Structures are given as structure tokens and as C-alpha cells.
C-alpha positions as CSV (number, residue, x, y, z in Angstrom):
1,M,11.4,1.7,14.3
2,F,14.0,1.5,17.1
3,L,14.4,5.3,16.8
4,I,10.6,5.8,17.0
5,S,10.6,3.9,20.3
6,N,12.8,6.6,21.9
7,I,10.5,9.5,21.0
8,E,9.0,11.4,23.9
9,F,7.1,14.7,24.0
10,D,4.5,16.6,25.9
11,L,1.1,17.2,24.4
12,G,-0.5,19.7,26.8
13,P,-0.8,18.0,30.2
14,I,-0.1,14.6,28.7
15,H,3.5,13.2,28.5
16,V,3.8,10.9,25.6
17,N,6.4,8.1,25.3
18,I,5.9,6.4,22.0
19,A,7.3,3.1,23.3
20,D,4.6,3.1,26.1
21,Q,1.8,3.4,23.6
22,G,2.0,-0.3,22.7
23,I,3.3,0.1,19.1
24,F,5.6,-2.9,19.6
25,N,2.9,-5.0,21.3
26,F,1.5,-8.0,19.5
27,P,-0.8,-8.1,17.6
28,F,-0.9,-4.3,17.0
29,I,2.6,-4.3,15.7
30,W,1.5,-6.3,12.6
31,H,-0.9,-3.4,11.7
32,F,1.5,-0.7,12.5
33,N,4.6,-2.0,10.7
34,T,2.8,-3.0,7.5
35,Y,1.2,0.4,7.3
36,V,4.5,2.2,7.9
37,A,6.5,0.0,5.5
38,D,3.9,0.8,2.8
39,Y,5.4,4.3,2.6
40,F,8.6,2.9,1.2
41,K,7.1,0.9,-1.6
42,I,7.9,3.8,-4.0
43,F,11.5,2.7,-4.1
44,L,10.6,-0.7,-5.5
45,A,8.1,1.0,-7.8
46,V,11.0,3.0,-9.3
47,V,12.9,-0.2,-10.0
48,I,9.8,-1.8,-11.7
49,V,9.1,1.2,-13.8
50,S,12.7,1.6,-14.8
51,M,13.0,-2.2,-15.6
52,M,10.2,-2.0,-18.1
53,A,11.2,1.4,-19.6
54,N,14.7,0.1,-20.2
55,E,13.3,-2.7,-22.2
56,Y,12.1,-0.1,-24.7
57,T,15.2,2.2,-24.4
58,Y,17.8,-0.5,-25.0
59,G,15.8,-2.7,-27.4
60,T,15.8,-5.6,-25.0
61,L,12.1,-6.2,-25.4
62,K,12.4,-6.4,-29.2
63,Q,15.4,-8.7,-28.9
64,N,13.5,-11.1,-26.6
65,L,10.7,-11.3,-29.1
66,I,13.2,-12.0,-31.9
67,D,14.7,-14.8,-29.7
68,G,11.3,-16.5,-29.6
69,F,9.5,-15.1,-26.5
70,S,5.9,-14.4,-27.0
71,K,4.4,-11.1,-25.8
72,K,2.4,-13.0,-23.3
73,E,5.5,-14.6,-21.9
74,V,7.2,-11.2,-21.6
75,I,4.3,-9.7,-19.6
76,L,4.1,-12.8,-17.4
77,S,7.8,-12.6,-16.7
78,K,7.4,-9.0,-15.6
79,F,4.4,-9.9,-13.4
80,L,6.4,-12.7,-11.9
81,T,9.0,-10.1,-11.0
82,V,6.3,-7.9,-9.4
83,V,5.1,-10.9,-7.3
84,T,8.7,-11.7,-6.3
85,F,9.4,-8.2,-5.2
86,S,6.2,-8.1,-3.3
87,F,6.9,-11.4,-1.6
88,V,10.4,-10.5,-0.6
89,S,9.3,-7.2,0.8
90,T,6.5,-8.9,2.7
91,L,8.8,-11.5,4.1
92,F,11.3,-8.8,5.2
93,V,8.5,-6.9,7.0
94,F,7.3,-10.1,8.6
95,L,10.7,-11.0,10.0
96,I,11.5,-7.5,11.2
97,T,8.1,-7.2,12.9
98,L,8.5,-10.6,14.5
99,I,11.9,-9.6,15.9
100,L,10.8,-6.2,17.2
101,G,7.7,-7.7,18.7
102,L,9.6,-10.6,20.4
103,R,12.0,-8.0,21.8
104,F,9.6,-5.3,23.0
105,S,6.1,-6.7,23.2
106,S,4.4,-7.1,26.5
107,Y,2.6,-10.1,25.2
108,N,4.5,-13.3,24.2
109,E,1.8,-15.9,24.0
110,V,1.9,-17.8,20.7
111,S,-1.8,-17.3,20.1
112,I,-1.4,-13.5,20.4
113,I,1.9,-13.3,18.5
114,F,0.4,-14.9,15.4
115,S,-3.0,-13.3,15.6
116,Q,-4.0,-10.6,13.0
117,L,-1.6,-11.9,10.4
118,E,-4.2,-10.8,7.9
119,Y,-2.4,-7.4,7.9
120,V,0.7,-9.2,6.4
121,L,-1.5,-10.8,3.7
122,G,-3.2,-7.4,3.0
123,Y,0.3,-5.8,2.7
124,F,1.3,-8.4,0.1
125,V,-1.8,-7.9,-2.0
126,K,-1.5,-4.2,-1.7
127,L,2.1,-4.3,-3.1
128,V,1.2,-6.7,-5.9
129,A,-1.7,-4.4,-7.0
130,F,0.4,-1.2,-6.7
131,F,3.4,-2.7,-8.6
132,S,1.0,-4.0,-11.3
133,F,-0.2,-0.4,-11.7
134,C,3.4,0.8,-12.1
135,L,4.0,-1.9,-14.6
136,F,1.0,-0.9,-16.6
137,L,2.1,2.8,-16.6
138,S,5.6,1.9,-17.8
139,V,4.1,-0.2,-20.7
140,L,1.7,2.6,-21.5
141,I,4.1,5.6,-21.4
142,K,7.5,3.8,-22.0
143,R,9.5,6.4,-20.3
144,S,10.3,5.9,-16.6
145,A,10.3,9.6,-15.6
146,F,7.0,10.3,-17.3
147,A,5.5,7.1,-15.9
148,L,6.5,8.0,-12.4
149,G,5.2,11.6,-13.0
150,F,1.8,10.2,-14.0
151,L,1.8,8.0,-10.9
152,I,2.3,11.1,-8.7
153,F,-0.4,13.0,-10.7
154,W,-2.9,10.1,-10.4
155,T,-2.2,9.9,-6.6
156,M,-2.9,13.6,-6.3
157,F,-5.9,13.4,-8.6
158,E,-7.7,10.7,-6.5
159,F,-6.9,12.5,-3.2
160,F,-7.9,16.1,-4.2
161,S,-10.8,15.2,-6.4
162,H,-12.3,13.1,-3.6
163,G,-11.9,15.9,-1.1
164,I,-13.2,18.6,-3.4
165,L,-16.2,16.6,-4.5
166,K,-17.1,15.6,-1.0
167,Y,-16.5,18.8,1.0
168,V,-16.6,21.6,-1.6
169,I,-19.1,20.6,-4.2
170,L,-21.4,18.3,-2.2
171,K,-20.6,20.3,1.0
172,E,-20.6,17.2,3.2
173,K,-19.9,18.2,6.8
174,D,-20.1,14.7,8.3
175,R,-16.8,12.8,8.1
176,S,-18.5,9.4,8.3
177,E,-18.6,7.3,5.1
178,T,-20.9,8.7,2.4
179,L,-21.9,7.6,-1.1
180,I,-19.0,9.4,-2.7
181,D,-16.6,7.6,-0.3
182,K,-18.1,4.3,-1.4
183,I,-17.6,5.2,-5.1
184,Y,-14.0,6.2,-4.5
185,D,-13.4,2.9,-2.7
186,F,-13.4,1.4,-6.2
187,F,-10.7,3.7,-7.6
188,P,-7.3,1.9,-8.0
189,L,-5.1,3.6,-5.4
190,E,-8.0,4.3,-3.0
191,S,-8.9,0.6,-3.0
192,M,-5.3,-0.4,-2.3
193,S,-5.1,2.1,0.6
194,N,-8.3,0.7,2.1
195,I,-6.7,-2.7,2.7
196,V,-4.5,-1.6,5.5
197,V,-5.9,1.6,7.1
198,E,-4.0,4.0,9.3
199,P,-3.3,2.6,12.8
200,Y,-2.4,5.8,14.6
201,S,-5.8,6.4,16.1
202,R,-5.5,3.1,17.9
203,L,-2.6,4.4,20.0
204,S,-3.3,5.0,23.7
205,F,-2.5,8.7,23.8
206,V,-4.7,9.4,20.7
207,K,-7.6,7.7,22.4
208,T,-7.0,9.7,25.5
209,I,-7.0,13.0,23.6
210,G,-10.2,11.9,21.8
211,N,-12.0,11.0,25.0
212,Q,-11.0,14.4,26.5
213,V,-12.4,16.3,23.6
214,G,-15.5,14.1,23.4
215,I,-14.6,12.3,20.1
216,E,-15.7,8.7,19.9
217,N,-13.6,6.5,17.7
218,I,-15.7,4.0,15.8
219,K,-13.3,3.4,13.0
220,D,-13.0,-0.1,11.5
221,Y,-9.4,-1.3,11.3
222,D,-10.0,-4.8,10.0
223,V,-8.6,-6.1,6.7
224,H,-11.8,-6.8,4.7
225,F,-12.1,-9.4,2.0
226,S,-14.0,-6.9,-0.2
227,S,-11.0,-4.5,-0.2
228,I,-8.6,-7.4,-1.1
229,L,-11.0,-8.5,-3.9
230,I,-11.2,-5.0,-5.4
231,A,-7.4,-4.7,-5.4
232,L,-7.0,-8.2,-7.0
233,V,-9.5,-7.2,-9.8
234,W,-7.4,-4.1,-10.4
235,T,-4.2,-6.3,-10.5
236,L,-5.7,-8.5,-13.2
237,T,-7.0,-5.5,-15.1
238,F,-3.6,-3.8,-15.1
239,I,-1.8,-7.0,-16.3
240,W,-4.4,-7.6,-19.0
241,L,-4.2,-4.0,-20.2
242,S,-0.4,-4.3,-20.2
243,Y,-0.6,-7.4,-22.4
244,K,-3.1,-5.8,-24.8
245,L,-1.0,-2.7,-25.2
246,L,2.1,-4.8,-25.9
247,E,0.2,-7.1,-28.2
248,K,-1.1,-4.2,-30.4
249,R,2.2,-2.3,-30.6
250,D,4.6,-2.8,-33.5
251,L,8.0,-3.2,-31.8
């Protein structure tokens, strides 16, 4: 983030200094940092997938059951790990954002600093849902490499199938939300990404370019309860499916 603040470039007649675009200003920084930090969740996802896969590989899961753990307790312990990872990551992002904001923000009123903290909550829910999906895949496939491979495949499937269905098959030319977009809002990864949407179009130079070319930005950047609710439903679904898979398997 400190490196980003030093980026400067010319975009036609417009000179852009990233630090001057307000990315470190409260409350925008809560939105920006939680969105950027989300790109790095894959590293914790690898840990979670490997953690469960190793239970099968090294027989730890079977030994825990022999020692008296129930399958429900095993899944709950893994879910507790998911929640812990998510909380620690969220706390880290919160502290880093607070430090950066206090150092660089042009606004230091308490009411402004702690406004729009719903982005932090949304980030936490998003992580819990995503890591629960990773946990389910590791229980389903049992091999970390294949589970991560399926995760990549599913990400590409949602992205490309959405685009092909909307712009190729249905030939939608309007980029505003359509029925197919609303349907895909209920897909697991799409529902998670809808919690914290991209913040880049809120930057000053992006708005300036949009105004010059006659594009009006009417995008909704808020964290909506409906998006959080869908992600939480998927979280419960993934944990329940993980338990049912484990329950039916003869270990």
C-alpha cells in the first residue's frame, strides 16, 4: 500500500498521482483495503485445503475418531479454524487500514474514521464463506492439489459461463443488471464477490475520465445485507455438506 502511494503516471492530458486520489482517506480506505486484501485470501485457502487433505493422507482423521472424537466434532473443529483464520485476517486488515488512514488521510474526525466499517464486516463474512467452500472441497476430493484445481476451475466456470450466457447467447448489450445477473448473484463465488464490490471507479481520476467521455457512474458500492445473507447460507450449506460427506464415509 505504501508503494502504491508513490505511483504516478500520465493518462493523456491527465497527470495521475495515486496518493492524491484519496485512496488513504477515511472512510474510502476501508472499502479499498478490504477489496485489495481479498486477493491474498488464496494463501490461507491453501493452508485450509492442505490441513484437511493431510488428515486423510496421514491418517490423523481416522486416529481422532478412534480416540473418541465424533465426526461432528471434527467438522466443527475445522470450521472453528476457518472462523479463526478469517478473524485474524480481518483484524490484521483493520489495524493496517487504521494505521495507514491515520498516517495519510485528510480526514481525522472520529465520526469519519469509524464510518463505513461495514466493509470490514463484509470482508470477514466473505472470508468465512470462501474458506468454508475450500473446506468442503477438501473433504469432497481429499487431495489438496485436486481440490485447489477444482476451486480454480469453478472460479473460471462462474466467470466465463456468466459472460458467455449474457453477452454471447442472450446477446445483452446493456451492461446494467439483468435477470441473468440476478440469477448468478446466488452462485457461491459470485455471491461472495458481491459483498465488497470493486472500489476503483470511485477514484477521482476514474470519475474525471468517465465525465470526459460522457459515462455516468451509477454503481452501488454499499455492503448489502442480502449479499451477506446469501454468503452465510452458502457457509452453512458447505459446512453441512462437509459433515454429511464425512458421516457417510467409511474411514
